[in-house]
C-alpha positions as CSV (number, residue, x, y, z in Angstrom):
1,X,0.0,0.0,0.0
2,X,1.4,3.4,-0.9
3,X,1.5,6.2,1.8
4,X,-0.9,8.3,-0.2
5,X,-0.7,11.4,2.0
6,X,-2.0,14.7,0.6
7,X,0.5,16.8,2.7
8,X,3.4,15.4,0.9
9,X,1.7,16.2,-2.6
10,X,1.0,19.7,-1.3
11,X,4.6,20.1,-0.2
12,X,5.7,18.9,-3.7
13,X,3.5,21.4,-5.5
14,X,5.2,24.2,-3.6
15,X,3.9,27.8,-4.3
16,X,1.5,26.4,-7.1
17,X,-0.7,25.0,-4.3
18,X,-3.7,27.4,-4.2
19,X,-5.5,25.6,-1.2
20,X,-7.4,23.3,-3.3
21,X,-6.0,19.8,-4.0
22,X,-7.4,18.5,-7.2
23,X,-7.4,14.9,-8.6
24,X,-5.0,15.9,-11.4
25,X,-2.6,17.1,-8.4
26,X,-2.7,13.4,-7.0
27,X,-2.0,12.1,-10.4
28,X,0.9,14.4,-11.3
29,X,4.2,12.6,-10.4
30,X,6.7,14.4,-8.3
31,X,9.3,13.0,-6.1
32,X,7.0,14.1,-3.1
33,X,3.8,12.5,-4.6
34,X,3.1,9.6,-2.4
35,X,0.1,8.5,-4.5
36,X,2.4,8.0,-7.6
37,X,5.5,6.7,-5.8
38,X,6.1,4.1,-3.3
39,X,8.0,4.8,-0.1
40,X,8.7,7.8,1.8
41,X,9.4,11.2,0.2
42,X,13.0,12.1,-0.3
43,X,13.3,14.5,2.4
44,X,11.0,15.6,5.3
45,X,8.2,18.0,4.5
46,X,8.0,19.9,7.8
47,X,10.2,20.6,10.9
48,X,9.5,17.8,13.4
49,X,8.3,18.8,17.0
50,X,8.8,16.8,20.2
51,X,5.3,15.5,20.0
52,X,5.9,14.0,16.4
53,X,9.3,12.4,17.6
54,X,7.4,10.8,20.6
55,X,4.8,9.6,18.3
56,X,7.3,8.1,16.1
57,X,9.1,6.1,18.8
58,X,5.8,5.3,20.7
59,X,2.9,5.1,18.1
60,X,-0.5,5.0,19.4
61,X,-2.3,1.5,19.0
62,X,-4.9,2.1,16.4
63,X,-6.4,0.5,13.3
64,X,-6.7,4.0,11.6
65,X,-5.5,3.8,8.0
66,X,-6.7,7.4,6.9
67,X,-6.5,10.9,8.2
68,X,-7.5,14.5,7.1
69,X,-6.8,17.9,8.7
70,X,-9.7,19.3,10.7
71,X,-9.6,22.5,8.4
72,X,-9.6,24.7,11.5
73,X,-6.0,25.6,11.2
74,X,-5.3,24.1,14.6
75,X,-3.1,21.2,13.5
76,X,-5.7,18.6,14.4
77,X,-6.8,15.7,12.4
78,X,-9.8,13.4,11.9
79,X,-8.7,9.6,11.8
80,X,-10.7,6.8,10.2
81,X,-10.3,3.0,9.9
82,X,-12.3,2.8,6.6
83,X,-12.6,4.7,3.4
84,X,-16.3,5.4,4.0
85,X,-15.5,7.1,7.4
86,X,-12.4,8.9,5.8
87,X,-14.7,10.3,3.1
88,X,-17.1,11.7,5.7
89,X,-14.1,13.0,7.4
90,X,-13.0,14.8,4.1
91,X,-16.6,16.4,3.8
92,X,-16.2,17.7,7.4
93,X,-12.8,19.4,6.3
94,X,-14.2,20.9,3.2
95,X,-17.2,22.3,5.4
96,X,-14.7,23.6,8.1
97,X,-12.5,25.1,5.2
98,X,-15.4,26.9,3.6
99,X,-16.6,28.2,7.0
100,X,-20.0,26.4,6.7
101,X,-21.7,24.1,9.3
102,X,-20.2,21.0,10.6
103,X,-21.1,17.6,9.1
104,X,-22.3,15.2,11.8
């Protein structure tokens, strides 16, 4: 299974990212596109804080395979164990991003 993380794709887009990740962006091959390439990106995509280091050496016991940012700008994420739940979380993200009402 490929990593398939939007943040790495966004990082690879650089200044061309306008806040809206499109299907074509996920399909455009770059060294940082974890949808088109197996393995980890060639370099880190952000500075690592102590919480991230702690999570790397002591990961939480979870079955979650998917994540999406909350869209609130607070660094938090929604996690999901299924694609169906993940798609609901993406809908929440888009609503939060657009300043609308929450999706239950």
